[in-house]
C-alpha positions as CSV (number, residue, x, y, z in Angstrom):
1,M,18.8,-17.9,-8.1
2,S,17.8,-15.4,-5.5
3,R,18.9,-16.2,-1.9
4,P,18.8,-14.3,1.3
5,N,22.1,-12.8,2.4
6,S,23.3,-14.4,5.6
7,S,24.4,-11.1,7.2
8,S,21.6,-8.7,6.6
9,E,22.4,-6.1,9.4
10,H,24.1,-3.8,6.9
11,C,21.1,-3.6,4.7
12,I,18.9,-1.9,7.4
13,Q,19.1,1.8,8.0
14,T,17.1,3.2,11.0
15,V,15.8,6.7,10.7
16,C,13.3,9.0,12.5
17,D,12.8,11.5,9.7
18,S,9.4,13.1,9.4
19,K,9.4,12.2,5.7
20,P,11.5,9.1,5.2
21,K,12.0,8.1,1.5
22,V,13.4,5.6,-0.8
23,V,14.8,6.5,-4.3
24,E,15.9,4.3,-7.3
25,N,16.2,5.2,-10.9
26,G,14.5,8.6,-10.6
27,R,11.4,7.1,-8.8
28,K,10.8,7.6,-5.1
29,A,8.4,6.6,-2.4
30,V,7.9,9.2,0.4
31,F,6.3,8.1,3.8
32,L,4.7,10.5,6.4
33,N,6.1,10.2,9.9
34,P,5.1,13.3,11.6
35,Q,5.8,11.8,15.1
36,R,9.3,10.9,14.0
37,A,8.9,7.5,15.1
38,E,11.7,4.9,14.3
39,V,11.4,3.7,10.7
40,K,13.5,0.9,9.2
41,K,14.6,1.2,5.6
42,V,15.7,-2.2,4.2
43,K,17.7,-2.3,0.8
44,V,16.5,-5.5,-0.7
45,D,17.9,-5.7,-4.2
46,G,21.6,-6.7,-4.0
47,C,21.7,-6.5,-0.1
48,L,19.0,-8.4,1.8
49,I,18.6,-10.6,-1.5
50,V,21.6,-11.3,-3.6
51,G,22.0,-13.4,-6.7
52,S,19.7,-13.4,-9.7
53,G,15.9,-13.7,-9.7
54,P,13.2,-11.2,-8.9
55,R,13.2,-9.0,-5.9
56,A,11.8,-5.8,-4.8
57,D,13.8,-2.6,-4.3
58,Y,13.1,-1.8,-0.6
59,I,11.2,-2.6,2.4
60,V,10.0,0.4,4.5
61,S,9.0,-0.6,8.0
62,M,7.2,1.2,10.8
63,P,7.7,-1.5,13.4
64,G,4.4,-2.7,14.9
65,V,2.4,-0.9,12.3
66,V,3.3,-2.2,8.7
67,D,6.2,-3.3,6.6
68,V,5.8,-2.0,3.1
69,I,7.7,-3.9,0.2
70,V,8.4,-1.2,-2.3
71,E,9.2,-1.6,-6.1
72,L,10.1,1.6,-7.9
73,K,9.4,0.8,-11.5
74,G,8.9,2.2,-15.0
75,K,5.8,0.7,-16.5
76,D,5.9,-3.1,-16.2
77,I,3.5,-3.6,-13.4
78,E,3.2,-7.4,-13.6
79,H,7.0,-7.7,-13.3
80,A,6.8,-5.3,-10.2
81,R,4.1,-7.5,-8.7
82,D,6.3,-10.6,-9.3
83,Q,9.2,-8.8,-7.5
84,I,7.2,-8.0,-4.4
85,I,5.7,-11.6,-4.3
86,A,9.3,-13.1,-4.6
87,T,10.5,-10.8,-1.7
88,L,7.6,-11.7,0.6
89,P,8.9,-15.2,1.7
90,V,12.4,-13.9,2.3
91,W,11.1,-11.0,4.4
92,R,8.8,-13.5,6.3
93,A,11.7,-15.6,7.1
94,H,13.5,-12.8,8.9
95,P,12.3,-11.9,12.2
96,P,9.6,-9.3,11.0
97,Y,9.2,-5.8,12.5
98,S,5.4,-5.9,11.9
99,A,2.8,-8.6,11.6
100,K,1.1,-6.5,8.7
101,V,2.9,-6.6,5.2
102,A,1.8,-4.5,2.1
103,G,3.2,-3.9,-1.3
104,L,3.7,-0.6,-3.1
105,I,4.5,-0.1,-6.9
106,V,5.6,3.4,-7.7
107,C,5.6,3.6,-11.6
108,S,5.7,6.1,-14.4
109,R,2.7,4.8,-16.0
110,S,0.5,1.5,-16.1
111,P,-0.3,-0.2,-19.4
112,L,-3.1,-2.0,-17.3
113,S,-6.6,-0.8,-17.4
114,S,-8.1,0.2,-14.0
115,S,-10.3,-2.9,-13.9
116,D,-7.0,-5.2,-14.8
117,L,-5.3,-3.4,-11.8
118,Q,-8.3,-4.1,-9.6
119,V,-8.3,-7.8,-10.5
120,M,-4.5,-8.0,-10.0
121,K,-4.6,-6.4,-6.4
122,A,-7.6,-8.7,-5.5
123,K,-5.6,-11.9,-6.6
124,V,-2.5,-10.7,-4.7
125,S,-4.6,-10.1,-1.6
126,K,-6.3,-13.5,-1.8
127,D,-3.2,-15.5,-2.8
128,Y,-0.6,-13.8,-0.5
129,G,-2.5,-12.0,2.2
130,I,-1.1,-8.5,1.4
131,S,-2.6,-5.4,-0.1
132,L,-1.1,-3.8,-3.0
133,T,-1.1,-0.1,-3.9
134,V,0.0,1.1,-7.4
135,D,0.8,4.7,-7.7
136,E,1.3,6.1,-11.3
137,S,2.0,9.6,-10.2
138,G,5.1,9.1,-8.1
139,K,4.1,12.2,-6.3
140,K,2.2,10.9,-3.4
141,E,3.2,10.7,0.2
142,Y,2.2,7.6,2.1
143,E,0.7,7.3,5.6
144,F,1.9,4.0,7.0
145,R,-1.6,3.3,8.6
146,A,-3.2,3.7,5.0
147,F,-1.7,0.3,4.0
148,H,-4.5,-2.3,5.0
C-alpha cells in the first residue's frame, strides 16, 4: 500500500537551471527555464511516496505556474496514467507550490491509437481536472506554461 513519507523535505531539490531535467531508466524530461526561476524537482517513487502501489517518478514544479507529475515509461501508457492519478491526491495533500497540476508521460512508444490517446486525455481531464501530455519521442523540451 502506498503511503506518503512523513518527512518529505529530503525528496525536494530546488534548482535554478535553464534546462532542469529528470531522468529514470534511460528516459528523460527536460523543461525550459530561460529566466532561471526557482524550480522544484520532487522525487516521488520511493521518497515522497513509499511502500507498494502505483506512483509517478517525479513532480517538477515551477511554483505559481504549474506542477507537472512526470512518469518516465517504456510503453505501458495506461499504467503510467494510473501512476500519475495515484500520485495526485498525495501531492494535493501536501502544501502545493502551484494551484495548477498537469501530467506528463514520456514513453518509448505508445500501443494506443491517437484516438484512444485523445479519449484517455479527455477522461483524465474530466475526472481529475488535470491535462495529460504523452510524448513518444522523449526528445522534446517542455515549457511550463504549455501545460494547461
